[in-house]
C-alpha positions as CSV (number, residue, x, y, z in Angstrom):
1,S,37.6,20.2,-24.4
2,T,33.8,20.4,-23.3
3,G,33.0,17.0,-24.9
4,F,31.2,18.4,-27.3
5,Q,32.2,16.7,-30.7
6,R,31.3,19.9,-32.7
7,I,30.3,23.5,-32.1
8,S,28.4,25.0,-35.1
9,F,30.1,29.2,-35.0
10,T,26.7,30.8,-35.5
11,H,26.8,33.4,-32.9
12,H,27.0,36.4,-33.9
13,W,30.3,37.5,-31.9
14,W,31.5,35.0,-34.6
15,R,29.8,36.1,-37.8
16,S,31.2,40.3,-37.0
17,G,34.5,39.1,-35.8
18,C,34.3,40.7,-32.8
19,L,36.4,38.0,-30.1
20,R,36.5,39.8,-27.0
21,P,32.7,38.8,-25.8
22,I,34.0,35.0,-26.1
23,M,37.3,35.5,-24.8
24,A,35.9,37.1,-21.7
25,A,32.9,34.7,-21.3
26,A,35.2,31.2,-23.0
27,G,35.5,30.5,-18.7
28,R,32.1,30.9,-17.9
29,L,30.7,28.6,-21.3
30,G,33.5,25.9,-20.0
31,A,32.7,25.5,-16.8
32,L,29.2,25.5,-17.9
33,A,29.6,22.8,-20.4
34,R,31.3,20.6,-17.4
35,H,27.7,20.8,-15.6
36,V,25.5,20.4,-18.9
37,Q,25.0,17.2,-19.9
38,A,25.2,17.6,-23.7
39,P,24.1,15.0,-26.3
40,H,27.0,13.8,-28.6
41,T,25.4,15.8,-31.7
42,E,25.8,19.4,-33.5
43,L,25.3,21.9,-30.4
44,D,25.0,25.9,-31.9
45,V,27.2,28.0,-29.2
46,E,24.0,30.5,-29.3
47,D,21.9,27.6,-27.6
48,L,24.9,27.0,-25.0
49,A,25.1,30.6,-24.1
50,Q,21.2,30.9,-23.5
51,L,21.3,28.6,-20.6
52,A,23.8,30.3,-18.9
53,W,22.3,33.8,-19.7
54,P,18.8,33.8,-20.5
55,D,18.5,37.8,-20.1
56,A,21.0,38.1,-23.1
57,G,19.3,40.4,-25.6
58,S,16.7,42.0,-23.6
59,N,17.8,45.3,-23.9
60,G,15.9,45.3,-26.9
61,P,14.2,43.6,-30.0
62,G,16.4,42.1,-33.0
63,K,19.3,42.8,-30.1
64,L,22.0,40.5,-29.3
65,A,24.5,40.2,-26.3
66,G,28.0,41.2,-27.2
67,C,30.6,43.6,-26.7
68,S,29.7,47.5,-26.6
69,S,33.6,48.5,-25.8
70,C,34.4,47.4,-29.2
71,G,32.0,48.5,-31.5
72,C,28.9,45.7,-31.7
73,S,25.5,46.8,-30.9
74,S,24.7,45.0,-28.1
75,S,25.3,45.5,-24.4
76,A,27.6,43.2,-22.0
77,L,26.5,39.8,-20.8
78,S,25.1,38.9,-17.3
79,P,24.9,35.7,-15.9
80,A,21.6,34.4,-14.9
81,P,21.4,34.4,-10.7
82,V,21.2,30.6,-11.1
83,A,24.6,30.5,-12.9
84,A,26.5,32.4,-10.8
85,A,28.6,29.8,-9.2
86,L,29.4,29.0,-12.6
87,T,32.9,30.8,-12.6
88,T,36.4,30.0,-13.6
89,Q,37.2,30.9,-9.9
90,D,35.5,28.2,-8.4
91,P,34.3,25.2,-11.8
92,E,33.8,22.8,-9.5
93,T,30.4,22.3,-7.5
94,P,29.9,20.1,-4.8
95,L,27.3,18.1,-6.9
96,A,30.2,17.7,-9.7
97,L,33.2,16.9,-6.9
98,L,30.9,14.1,-5.4
99,S,29.9,12.5,-9.2
100,W,30.9,8.9,-8.8
101,P,34.0,8.2,-11.2
102,K,32.7,6.5,-14.8
103,D,35.8,4.4,-14.4
104,Q,34.7,2.7,-11.6
105,P,32.7,-0.5,-10.8
106,V,28.6,0.7,-9.9
107,K,27.5,-0.9,-6.9
108,D,23.7,-2.7,-5.9
109,P,21.3,-1.2,-3.7
110,E,19.7,-3.0,-0.6
111,I,16.8,-3.0,-2.2
112,T,16.3,-3.9,-5.9
113,T,13.1,-4.8,-6.6
114,A,9.1,-4.5,-5.7
115,D,8.9,-7.5,-3.7
116,E,12.1,-6.4,-1.6
117,Y,10.4,-3.1,-1.3
118,I,7.0,-4.1,-0.2
119,K,9.2,-7.1,3.1
120,S,10.8,-3.9,3.8
121,L,7.7,-2.3,5.1
122,R,6.7,-5.3,7.6
123,N,7.3,-6.0,10.6
124,R,7.9,-2.0,11.6
125,D,6.8,-0.9,15.1
126,I,4.3,1.7,13.6
127,K,1.2,3.8,15.6
128,V,-1.5,3.5,12.6
129,Y,-5.3,4.1,12.8
130,I,-7.6,3.4,10.0
131,Q,-11.2,2.9,10.4
132,G,-10.8,3.4,14.0
133,E,-8.7,0.4,14.9
134,M,-5.2,0.4,15.5
135,V,-3.6,-1.9,12.6
136,S,0.0,-3.1,13.1
137,N,0.4,-4.8,10.3
138,F,-0.9,-2.4,7.4
139,V,0.5,-3.8,4.8
140,D,-2.2,-6.3,3.6
141,H,-4.9,-4.1,4.5
142,P,-7.5,-4.3,1.7
143,I,-7.8,-0.7,1.7
144,V,-4.0,0.2,2.0
145,W,-2.3,-2.7,-0.5
146,P,-3.5,-0.9,-3.4
147,S,-0.8,2.2,-2.3
148,V,1.6,-0.1,-1.4
149,N,1.5,-1.7,-5.2
150,A,1.1,1.9,-6.8
151,L,4.7,2.8,-4.9
152,A,5.8,-0.4,-5.3
153,E,5.6,-0.3,-9.4
154,T,8.3,2.6,-9.5
155,Y,10.5,-0.6,-8.3
156,R,9.0,-2.7,-11.2
157,L,9.9,0.2,-13.9
158,A,13.5,0.3,-12.2
159,Q,13.5,-3.3,-13.4
160,D,11.8,-2.7,-16.7
161,N,13.2,0.1,-18.0
162,P,16.9,1.1,-15.9
163,N,17.8,4.0,-18.4
164,L,14.6,5.7,-17.2
165,A,13.6,5.5,-14.1
166,T,17.1,4.5,-12.1
167,A,20.4,7.1,-12.2
168,I,23.9,6.3,-10.9
169,G,24.0,8.5,-7.2
170,F,27.3,9.8,-6.3
171,S,27.0,6.9,-3.6
172,G,28.5,4.8,-6.5
173,V,24.8,2.6,-6.0
174,R,22.6,2.6,-9.4
175,M,19.5,3.2,-7.6
176,S,16.0,4.8,-8.4
177,R,15.9,7.8,-10.0
178,F,14.1,9.5,-7.3
179,L,17.1,9.4,-5.1
180,H,18.6,11.1,-8.0
181,I,20.1,14.4,-7.0
182,A,19.2,15.9,-10.6
183,K,23.1,17.4,-12.0
184,S,21.6,18.2,-15.5
185,A,18.5,19.8,-17.4
186,E,18.5,16.1,-19.0
187,D,18.2,14.5,-15.7
188,L,15.1,16.8,-15.0
189,V,13.7,15.9,-18.4
190,L,13.9,12.2,-17.4
191,Q,12.3,13.0,-13.8
192,S,9.6,13.9,-16.0
193,Q,9.1,11.3,-18.5
194,M,9.7,9.0,-15.4
195,Q,6.3,10.5,-13.7
196,R,4.5,10.6,-16.8
197,E,5.0,6.9,-17.7
198,L,4.0,5.9,-13.8
199,G,1.0,8.1,-14.1
200,R,0.3,5.3,-17.2
201,R,1.3,2.6,-15.2
202,T,-1.1,3.0,-12.0
203,G,-3.6,5.7,-13.0
204,T,-3.1,7.1,-9.9
205,C,-0.7,8.8,-7.5
206,F,3.2,6.6,-6.7
207,Q,3.8,8.8,-3.9
208,R,7.0,9.1,-4.3
209,C,7.4,12.8,-6.3
210,V,7.1,15.1,-3.0
211,G,10.5,13.0,-1.3
212,M,12.1,13.9,-5.1
213,D,11.5,17.3,-4.9
214,A,12.0,17.5,-1.0
215,C,15.7,16.2,-1.8
216,N,16.7,18.2,-4.4
217,A,15.2,21.3,-2.9
218,M,17.0,20.9,0.0
219,W,20.3,20.2,-1.9
220,S,20.8,23.4,-2.7
221,T,19.1,25.2,0.8
222,T,21.6,23.5,2.9
223,Y,24.6,24.4,0.7
224,D,23.3,28.1,0.1
225,I,22.5,28.5,4.6
226,D,26.4,27.0,5.0
227,K,27.9,29.4,3.0
228,K,26.0,32.4,5.1
229,H,25.7,31.1,8.4
230,G,28.9,28.7,8.7
231,T,27.0,25.8,9.6
232,S,27.4,22.2,8.6
233,Y,24.0,21.0,7.3
234,H,25.3,20.5,3.6
235,R,27.8,17.8,4.7
236,R,24.9,16.8,7.3
237,F,22.5,16.2,3.9
238,Q,25.3,14.9,1.9
239,D,25.7,11.8,4.2
240,F,22.1,11.2,4.5
241,M,21.8,10.8,1.2
242,A,24.4,8.8,-0.1
243,M,22.5,6.4,2.6
244,V,19.7,6.1,1.5
245,Q,21.0,5.6,-1.9
246,R,23.0,2.5,-0.6
247,Q,19.5,1.8,0.6
248,N,17.7,2.8,-2.5
249,C,15.0,3.1,0.3
250,V,11.7,5.6,-0.2
251,V,12.1,9.3,1.8
252,G,9.1,11.1,1.6
253,G,8.7,14.9,2.4
254,A,6.5,16.5,4.7
255,M,5.3,20.3,4.5
256,T,1.9,21.2,5.0
257,D,1.3,22.0,8.9
258,M,-2.5,22.0,10.4
259,K,-2.1,25.3,10.3
260,G,-4.7,26.1,12.9
261,D,-6.2,30.2,12.3
262,R,-4.9,31.1,9.0
263,S,-5.4,34.3,9.8
264,L,-2.3,34.3,12.8
265,A,1.4,33.3,12.4
266,P,2.6,29.8,14.1
267,S,3.7,31.4,17.4
268,Q,0.3,33.1,17.4
269,Q,-1.8,30.2,17.6
270,E,-3.7,29.0,20.6
271,D,-1.9,25.3,20.6
272,P,1.7,26.1,19.7
273,D,1.5,22.7,17.6
274,L,-0.3,23.5,15.3
275,F,2.7,23.8,13.4
276,V,5.6,21.6,13.8
277,R,7.7,23.2,15.8
278,V,11.4,22.4,18.3
279,S,9.8,22.1,21.8
280,D,12.6,21.0,23.1
281,R,16.7,20.6,22.8
282,R,19.1,18.1,24.4
283,P,22.6,17.5,24.9
284,G,24.2,16.5,22.0
285,G,22.5,18.7,19.7
286,S,19.0,16.7,19.3
287,L,16.0,18.0,18.7
288,V,12.4,17.4,19.9
289,L,9.3,17.8,17.5
290,R,5.8,18.3,17.9
291,G,2.9,19.4,16.3
292,A,1.2,17.6,12.9
293,K,1.4,17.3,9.3
294,A,-1.8,16.9,7.1
295,H,-2.5,15.7,3.8
296,Q,1.1,13.3,3.8
297,T,0.6,11.3,0.5
298,G,2.7,7.5,1.1
299,T,4.8,8.7,4.0
300,L,3.5,5.5,6.0
301,N,4.8,3.5,2.9
302,S,8.1,5.3,3.1
303,H,11.5,5.0,4.8
304,W,12.2,8.2,6.0
305,M,10.2,11.3,5.6
306,I,12.2,15.0,5.1
307,V,9.9,17.2,7.8
308,M,10.2,21.5,6.2
309,P,8.7,24.3,6.9
310,G,5.6,25.0,5.3
311,G,6.3,28.8,4.4
312,K,8.1,31.6,4.9
313,L,8.9,32.2,8.5
314,D,9.7,35.7,10.4
315,P,12.5,35.8,13.3
316,A,9.3,35.0,16.2
317,D,8.6,32.2,14.7
318,K,12.1,30.3,14.5
319,D,11.5,27.4,16.4
320,Y,9.3,26.8,13.0
321,A,12.3,26.6,10.9
322,I,12.9,23.4,10.9
323,A,14.1,20.3,8.5
324,C,15.2,17.3,9.4
325,A,15.0,13.6,8.4
326,V,12.9,11.6,10.6
327,P,12.4,7.2,10.0
328,V,8.7,6.6,9.9
329,D,9.0,4.6,12.6
330,A,10.6,6.9,14.8
331,P,8.7,6.4,19.0
332,G,6.4,9.4,19.3
333,L,5.1,9.3,15.8
334,T,1.4,8.3,15.0
335,Y,-0.7,7.9,11.6
336,I,-4.6,8.5,11.3
337,Y,-5.6,7.4,7.8
338,G,-7.8,9.5,5.6
339,R,-10.9,8.6,4.1
340,Q,-11.3,7.9,0.3
341,S,-14.4,8.2,-1.5
342,C,-15.8,4.8,-2.3
343,D,-12.3,3.2,0.0
344,L,-14.6,0.5,1.9
345,R,-15.6,-1.0,-1.4
346,A,-11.6,-3.1,-1.3
347,M,-13.4,-4.4,1.9
348,E,-16.0,-5.7,-0.3
349,G,-14.4,-8.7,-2.1
350,S,-15.0,-7.2,-5.7
351,E,-12.1,-6.5,-8.4
352,V,-14.8,-5.3,-10.5
353,D,-16.6,-2.6,-8.6
354,Q,-13.2,-1.0,-7.0
355,G,-13.0,0.1,-10.9
356,N,-8.6,0.0,-10.1
357,A,-8.3,-3.0,-7.8
358,K,-4.6,-2.8,-8.6
359,F,-3.3,0.6,-7.1
360,G,-4.1,3.1,-5.4
361,G,-3.2,6.0,-3.5
362,Q,-2.6,7.3,0.1
363,E,-2.9,10.3,2.6
364,T,-2.5,10.2,6.3
365,I,-2.1,12.8,9.1
366,V,1.6,12.0,10.5
367,C,1.5,13.1,14.6
368,F,4.6,14.3,16.1
369,E,4.9,13.7,20.2
370,D,8.3,14.5,21.4
371,V,10.1,12.6,18.1
372,E,14.0,13.1,18.8
373,V,16.0,13.8,15.9
374,P,20.2,13.4,16.2
375,A,21.8,16.2,15.4
376,H,23.3,14.8,12.0
377,Y,19.9,13.9,10.8
378,V,19.1,18.2,11.2
379,F,19.1,20.7,8.0
380,M,18.0,24.0,9.3
381,D,17.8,25.1,12.4
382,G,16.2,28.4,13.2
383,E,17.0,29.7,9.5
384,V,14.1,31.4,8.7
385,D,15.7,33.9,6.6
386,F,16.2,30.4,4.3
387,T,12.4,29.3,4.8
388,G,11.0,31.1,1.9
389,I,13.5,29.7,-0.1
390,L,13.6,26.4,0.5
391,V,9.7,26.9,0.0
392,E,10.1,28.3,-3.0
393,R,12.9,25.8,-4.6
394,F,10.8,22.8,-3.4
395,T,7.6,24.5,-4.9
396,A,9.3,24.7,-8.7
397,Y,10.3,21.0,-8.4
398,H,7.2,20.0,-7.4
399,R,4.6,22.0,-9.7
400,R,6.8,20.7,-12.5
401,S,5.9,17.2,-11.2
402,Y,2.1,17.0,-12.2
403,I,3.2,15.7,-14.9
404,C,2.5,12.4,-13.5
405,K,-1.6,13.5,-14.1
406,A,-0.7,13.7,-17.6
407,G,-0.3,10.5,-17.0
408,L,-3.8,9.8,-15.3
409,G,-5.0,11.4,-18.2
410,D,-3.2,9.2,-20.7
411,V,-5.3,6.8,-18.6
412,M,-8.7,8.7,-19.9
413,L,-8.0,9.5,-22.8
414,G,-8.3,5.4,-23.4
415,A,-11.1,4.9,-20.9
416,A,-13.3,7.6,-22.9
417,A,-12.4,6.1,-26.6
418,T,-13.0,2.5,-25.4
419,I,-16.4,3.1,-23.9
420,S,-17.2,4.9,-27.1
421,D,-16.0,2.1,-28.8
422,Y,-18.2,0.0,-26.6
423,N,-21.1,1.3,-27.2
424,G,-21.0,2.2,-30.8
425,V,-20.5,5.6,-31.4
426,S,-16.7,5.6,-31.9
427,K,-17.1,6.8,-35.6
428,A,-19.3,9.7,-34.5
429,S,-17.7,13.2,-35.1
430,H,-18.8,15.2,-32.0
431,I,-17.4,11.6,-30.1
432,K,-14.0,12.0,-32.1
433,D,-13.9,15.9,-31.0
434,K,-14.3,14.5,-27.9
435,I,-11.7,12.8,-27.5
436,V,-9.5,14.8,-29.4
437,E,-10.3,17.8,-26.8
438,I,-9.2,15.7,-24.0
439,A,-5.9,15.0,-26.0
440,Y,-5.4,18.7,-26.2
441,L,-5.8,19.2,-23.1
442,N,-3.6,16.3,-21.2
443,E,-1.0,17.1,-23.8
444,N,-1.0,21.3,-22.0
445,I,-0.1,19.9,-19.4
446,A,2.9,17.7,-20.1
447,G,4.0,20.5,-22.0
448,T,4.9,22.9,-19.6
449,A,5.7,20.5,-17.1
450,L,8.4,19.8,-19.6
451,A,9.5,22.7,-21.0
452,A,10.0,23.5,-17.0
453,S,12.5,20.7,-17.0
454,Y,14.1,21.6,-20.0
455,G,14.4,24.9,-18.5
456,G,16.1,24.2,-15.7
457,K,19.5,25.7,-14.3
458,A,22.1,24.8,-12.4
459,T,22.2,26.1,-8.5
460,A,25.2,27.3,-6.8
461,S,25.6,23.8,-5.2
462,G,25.4,22.2,-8.6
463,N,22.1,20.7,-8.9
464,F,19.2,21.7,-11.1
465,L,16.2,23.9,-10.9
466,P,12.9,23.5,-12.8
467,E,12.4,26.7,-14.7
468,V,10.2,28.4,-12.2
469,M,7.3,30.5,-15.1
470,M,6.9,26.9,-16.5
471,A,6.6,24.8,-13.4
472,N,4.0,27.3,-12.0
473,V,2.2,27.3,-15.5
474,C,2.0,23.5,-15.4
475,K,0.9,23.3,-11.4
476,H,-1.9,26.4,-12.3
477,N,-3.5,24.1,-15.8
478,V,-3.2,20.9,-13.6
479,T,-5.7,22.9,-11.1
480,K,-8.5,23.1,-13.9
481,L,-7.8,20.6,-16.8
482,P,-8.2,17.3,-15.3
483,Y,-11.6,18.5,-14.3
484,E,-12.6,19.0,-17.6
485,I,-11.1,16.1,-19.1
486,A,-12.9,13.9,-16.0
487,R,-16.9,15.6,-17.4
488,L,-15.4,14.9,-21.2
489,S,-15.1,11.1,-20.1
490,Q,-18.3,11.3,-17.9
491,D,-20.2,12.6,-20.7
492,L,-18.4,10.0,-22.9
493,A,-19.4,7.4,-20.4
494,G,-23.2,8.4,-20.1
495,G,-25.8,7.6,-16.9
496,L,-24.8,4.1,-16.5
497,L,-21.8,5.0,-15.1
498,V,-23.7,6.4,-12.4
499,T,-26.4,4.0,-12.4
500,L,-24.8,0.6,-13.1
501,P,-25.7,-2.3,-10.5
502,S,-23.1,-3.8,-8.3
503,D,-21.3,-6.7,-8.7
504,K,-23.6,-8.7,-6.3
505,E,-26.7,-8.0,-8.3
506,F,-24.4,-9.8,-11.6
507,R,-23.7,-12.6,-9.6
508,H,-27.3,-12.9,-8.3
509,E,-29.2,-16.0,-9.6
510,V,-32.1,-13.6,-10.6
511,A,-30.3,-10.8,-11.1
512,G,-27.7,-11.4,-13.2
513,P,-29.5,-12.9,-16.5
514,L,-31.7,-9.9,-16.8
515,L,-28.8,-7.5,-16.3
516,E,-26.6,-9.8,-18.4
517,K,-29.6,-9.8,-20.8
518,F,-30.5,-5.4,-20.8
519,L,-26.7,-4.2,-20.5
520,K,-25.4,-5.4,-23.9
521,A,-23.9,-2.6,-26.5
522,K,-21.9,-3.0,-28.9
523,K,-21.8,-7.0,-30.5
524,G,-18.9,-8.8,-29.2
525,V,-18.3,-6.9,-26.5
526,T,-18.7,-8.0,-23.3
527,V,-21.3,-7.3,-20.3
528,E,-18.5,-7.5,-18.2
529,N,-15.6,-5.8,-20.1
530,R,-18.2,-2.6,-20.5
531,R,-18.9,-2.3,-16.6
532,R,-15.3,-2.6,-15.8
533,I,-14.2,0.2,-18.0
534,L,-17.1,2.3,-16.4
535,R,-16.1,1.5,-12.6
536,L,-12.5,2.5,-13.8
537,I,-14.1,6.3,-15.5
538,E,-15.8,6.4,-12.3
539,N,-13.3,5.2,-9.8
540,M,-11.0,8.4,-11.4
541,T,-13.3,10.6,-11.9
542,M,-15.9,10.3,-8.7
543,G,-14.2,7.2,-6.5
544,R,-10.6,6.8,-4.3
545,N,-8.0,7.6,-7.5
546,A,-10.1,11.1,-7.8
547,V,-8.3,12.1,-4.8
548,G,-4.7,12.1,-6.8
549,Y,-6.7,13.0,-10.0
550,L,-8.4,15.9,-8.9
551,S,-8.4,16.9,-5.4
552,E,-4.9,16.6,-5.4
553,S,-4.7,18.2,-8.4
554,M,-6.1,21.4,-7.0
555,H,-4.6,21.6,-4.0
556,G,-1.6,20.0,-4.2
557,A,1.8,21.7,-4.6
558,G,0.1,24.8,-3.2
559,S,-3.5,25.8,-4.1
560,P,-4.4,28.2,-7.3
561,Q,-3.6,31.2,-6.1
562,A,0.0,30.7,-5.0
563,Q,1.2,29.3,-8.5
564,R,-0.9,33.0,-9.8
565,V,1.2,34.8,-7.0
566,L,4.0,33.4,-8.5
567,I,3.1,34.0,-11.6
568,Q,2.3,37.9,-11.3
569,R,5.5,37.8,-9.9
570,L,7.8,36.8,-13.4
571,M,5.8,37.6,-15.8
572,D,7.7,40.7,-16.4
573,V,4.8,43.1,-17.6
574,E,7.1,46.2,-17.7
575,G,9.3,44.6,-19.9
576,K,6.9,42.8,-22.3
577,K,5.6,46.8,-22.5
578,K,8.7,47.8,-23.3
579,L,8.4,45.3,-26.5
580,A,4.7,46.4,-27.7
581,K,5.8,50.1,-26.8
582,H,8.8,50.1,-29.4
583,L,6.6,48.2,-32.3
584,A,4.3,50.8,-31.3
585,G,6.9,53.3,-32.3
586,I,5.6,55.2,-28.6
587,K,8.7,57.4,-27.4
588,E,8.2,58.1,-23.6
């Protein structure tokens, strides 16, 4: 009845003949099985129980959870908080009830290809300022196009590998996995694998992770708000997600406020618009927003943005406790394009000097000047008691999403190995060791992200939340390890990385032949290929894509101290002191 072909009964309860704990927990295990997409292979009931009760056995080393009333050596089970909804009294969550029936035909979305996506960005009435000018058609602007193309790659991957990059949503449409509400730990793992693959394919930020993580965080938070306050946010959010799934459009996320004086709360700022707020309320429940969001990755290349509060708020800041969906081309929005190192190389006409001419990232400041939001797109309005919960859930998803940097790290490793080969030093032991170090550092990023995804647990709303500790460890790794990978790559590249003349010199009638003569390296390697790989390393470690690989790694999803706060909260020092004292024979 659980859908598993066979369960091997190796748990302590079965070995001891104690059936009472199994009977008491059968309902919870059965309900859990409906929410865990298990592979069609042998599954140990210990593994399944551990998904529901990760604290089992915490009463002491070597002890298993069981039934204290019938002579079993261990204490009673206590379900993990995230699995609280998986009971026999309420076995079906909102997400499970919405799942598309397997016997029903799957529909095609409105946007399926990269070309259709790019076409959908054109001819929109959007106010964008780039390099001091208002640009009406930003899609083909030389500085912007690489970021559009990077996001378009998510659609290309969906065509190339639909099992990885698409999913069937509760709307009945096969759409991008970036729009999927994760209903199992397997879904979280597929998200992570997709993100790493896109990092490999683009070598930059592909701009869809914030939206994916915002959607999943909003799913469970709106459900919980409704349960406490009797609101209808979750129904609204369901309708919104069904709409964007049918369209297969791009949803961005807008969380970071301008903040002003960091020592003051939003309502204490000299200018009340330094945090996005509700400035007016209109008949029918519409809200009017003012303020601005900073560091908005890919929002301009999206169709919708989910606006969220940037931190935990107090009752005095009720007007700032707003979460809603806003069309990117809504009246009252202004986008101011951010600078990136070496971004003007895109205007010079040289593909080689850009390092990665195909793909790039994008950040804007998004200004809200009396932006009206209809009631049916409002998902939080003044519920300050859920602002901290929403932010923590979002960061659990998003800090794990930095597995994308492992994809970029794969490119860095390849670039470092290639330049070593071109320079004729790839067989030297110290060169090999540095490349091994790059691989070791990079897999530390990927491993902790995957651990967070594999450790995901169900929320009361039915979607799965990554394991929070490992998500924060992943992001904390990302604040450090890409910098060391970049340093090692620059070490292997040599000084020519920063002294290489421009492409114009190579095309000059006098300078060109001289450069071709004196920049030869290993036999069989062209000078052009040598400078192309050097420009790629430059692009990722100090050029425009260093924004996504280094600076964003430091500050995205919270600066390093934000992860350390969560790690300190979750590291269970007292529990680990008990482990040490037990082994040392200490009795207090």
